[in-house]
C-alpha positions in Angstrom: 105.9 104.2 74.5 103.1 103.6 77.4 101.2 106.3 78.8 101.8 106.3 82.3 99.1 108.4 83.6 95.2 109.2 82.8 94.7 112.2 84.1 94.5 115.1 81.8 94.2 118.9 82.2 92.6 121.7 79.8 94.8 123.5 77.9 93.8 127.2 77.4 95.4 130.2 75.9 93.9 133.6 76.5 90.6 133.6 74.4 91.2 130.3 73.3 90.2 126.7 74.2 92.6 124.1 73.0 91.2 121.3 74.6 92.5 118.4 77.2 96.0 117.0 77.0 97.6 114.6 79.1 98.9 116.0 82.7 102.0 113.4 82.2 103.7 114.9 79.4 106.5 116.1 81.1 107.2 112.7 83.1 107.0 111.2 79.4 109.1 113.7 77.8 112.0 113.4 80.7 111.8 109.8 80.3 112.2 109.9 76.7 115.2 112.7 76.7 117.0 110.4 79.6 117.1 107.2 77.7 117.9 108.7 74.6 121.2 110.4 76.2 121.8 106.8 77.8 121.9 107.8 80.7 120.3 105.8 84.2 117.8 107.7 86.9 121.1 107.2 89.1 123.2 108.6 86.8 121.1 111.5 86.4 120.6 112.1 90.0 124.0 111.6 90.8 124.5 114.7 87.8 121.7 117.4 89.5 121.7 116.4 93.0 118.3 115.2 92.9 117.1 112.1 94.7 116.6 108.9 92.8 113.0 108.6 93.8 112.0 112.0 93.4 113.4 111.5 89.9 111.3 108.4 89.7 108.0 109.8 90.7 108.7 113.2 88.6 109.1 110.4 85.5 105.7 108.7 86.5 103.8 112.0 87.1 103.8 111.3 90.7 105.3 114.4 91.4 104.8 118.2 89.1 108.5 119.9 89.0 108.8 123.5 90.2 110.7 125.8 87.6 114.4 125.5 89.9 113.9 121.4 89.6 113.3 122.0 86.0 116.6 124.3 85.6 118.3 121.5 87.6 117.2 118.7 85.3 118.3 120.9 82.3 121.8 121.5 83.5 122.2 117.6 84.2 120.6 116.8 80.6 123.3 119.2 79.5 120.8 121.5 78.1 122.4 124.8 79.7 125.0 126.0 81.2 
């Protein structure tokens, strides 16, 4: 899969520097999960009540989701009830 961004962030745990990781991990994971379930952005938008345009921005790492948005996405992807 092609990486959609070049932005990196420093990953640090208490007392231990882990190095840099791609900031776009959430967007890439969202695409992979959605595609593995064979649902479109449109279908996920309908399931979650999230605008399709916003989902596109999340998947392309142009927006970072807040916790409540991650919960809505999880429910839409049927990870929790």
